[in-house]
N, C-alpha and C positions, 0 to 999 in steps of 0.2 A: 684260328688263333690270330690275335692282332698282329698285323704286319709290323716289323721293326720300325719302319719310317713313321707309320701312323702312331705307334706307341710313343715314339720319341716326341712327335708333335704334340700329342695329348699331354704327356708328362711336362713338357716345357710350358704348355698353356696353363696347366694347373699351378705350377710353381710361380709363374708370372702373376697369376690371379691372386695368390696368397701374398706375394711380395707387394702388390699394389695396395692391399689392405693395410699393410704395415707402414706404408710410406707416410701417412698422416701423423704417425707417432714418432717420426725420425727427422724432424725438420732440420736439426743441427747437423745430422749426418748428411743430409742433402746439400747443405751449404758447403761442407767440406769437400763433397764430391764435385761441386761446381768449380771449386778452385782447381781440383785435379784435372777437370776438363780443359781448363785454360792452358795447361802444360802439355796438352795432347800433341801439339806440333813437334815436341821433342821426341816423341816415340817413333819407333820404326814404322814405316808406311808400307810394309810388304805383307800386310794381312790379306787373307783371301777375301774376295768380294762377297758381300752378303747375298745369299740366294733369295730371290723373290719367291713368295709363296704362290703356288698355282691355285686355280679355283678349287681343285680337288683338296689341296692342303687346307684351304680356308673352310671348306665344307666339313672336313674332319675335326678341326678345332672348334667348330660350332655345332657339332653333331650331338645327338641325344646322349651318346656315351660320354662325351666331354662334359655335358651338363651334369651327368650323374657323378663323374669323377670330381667335379669341382663343387659339389654340394656337400656341406658339412654334415648333413643328416645321413648321407648315403655311403659312407666309407666302407662299411662291411658288405653292403650290396654290391658296390663296385668291385670289391675283392672277390666276391663269389662269381661275378661275371667274368673276371679274368681267369679264375680257376676253371670255369666251365667252358672257356674259349668262345664266349659269345660277344667279345668286344668288337671284333671285326664286323659282325652283323650290325651292331648299333653305331659304328663309327664310319664305315666305308660303304655300306649298302644304302641305296636310295630310300627304301621303305615306301612311304613313311611309317614310323612306328609311334605308338603311344605307350609310355612306360609308367607303371605305378610302382615306384620304388619304396620298399619298406625301410623304415628308419633303423639306425644302429640299435636303438633301444628295443625295437620289435624283434630283431634278430637275436639280440642278447637275452631276450626273455625266454627263448627256447631252452628246454632242458639240456643239460650237458650232453646227455646221450644223443639227443637230436643234432646238436651242433657237431659232435664227433662223427655222426652218421654222414652229414653233408661234407665233412672235411676228408672223409675216406675216399681215396681214388677209385675204389671198387664200386662206390655208389654214385659215380659221376653222372650216370644217366638220370638218376633220381634228382640230382642237383639241377641238371639242365631242365628237366621237366618242371621243377618247382619255379625256377627263374623265368622260364617261358610262360608260366601262369601269370606273370606280372607284365607281359609284353603283348600288346595288341597291334595287329597290322592295320595301318590307317592313322591319320592324324586327327585326333579328337581333342581339340583344345577346349578350354573351359566354356567359351561362348557356345561352341557346337553342342557340348553336353547339356548345358542349361536349356538351350532351345529344344533339344530332343526330349528332355524331361518335361518341359512345359507342355509339349504336344502329346506325349504318350504316357507320362507319369514315371517313366524310367528310361534308361538307355541300356541296351544289352550288347555287350562287346565280346567277341570270341577271341580268346588268346591264342598264341602260337602253340600252346600245349593242348589246345582243343577244348578247354573249359570255357564256360560263359560267365563273364563278370556282369553283375547287374548294378547299375549306378542309379542311385536315388538321391533325393534332396531332403535334408532334415534341417528346417530353418534356413539358414544361409549356407549350411555345410553340405558337402557332397559325401555320400556314403557308398563304399564299394563292397559288394557282397560276392563271395566266391561260390563255387558249386557245392561246398561243404557247409555253407551257412555262416562262415567267418565274415565278420563285418570290420571294415577298416575305414577310418575317417581320413579324408584328404586334408592334410595340414598345410600343404603348400602346392602351388601350381595353378594353371599350367605354365611351365617354363618352356619357351619355344627354342627348338634347335633347328639346324639346317635340314634334318630329315625326320622331324616329328616333334613330339611334346613329352615333357616329363612332369609327373605328379609325385609328391611325397605322401605316403600313407603310413598310418601308425600301427599297422599289423601285417604279419606275414600271411600271404594268400596261398592256399592249396599246399600247405606243408604236409609232407607224407608222414 
């Protein structure tokens, strides 16, 4: 399970990221805040000193888990990772890891019965297996995959669940095929993290 400190760091990182996106739409608010800063000398000066981030903290906020949490396409996937207690793996472990995260739309396209299945604590092992089918040990960024495909026609990557993903090229697009023949197109990535890379794909892989 994600350690409290790591979860706090990740949560603050995500909140700050979304806050930054809204700053350009609030110029008037920024001006008023500037005035407030000018009066800062009048405030009590007994605040605790700001804690400097350690190299480990910085690695966590730049980890592949942080990249997943901060991606607007992957909110449900991130939620599943929390439920399955896989967040510490992707935030604190060195890896490296390559994550093929399915979009919210891909997860929502599952039948209600299947979503309820994965939400049931009794089926946690199956949820973990499905999620690990989207995680590969090793850092395979887009340049590496393209080079491998150019040489061999495809790239075969073994996931933490033990299945093999086959990566091929269709025009300029990358296609990921799981062991059951399900094909997913890469719609975003690779996004680099401190311990690997993240891709966004448009289908759920190895769904039970």
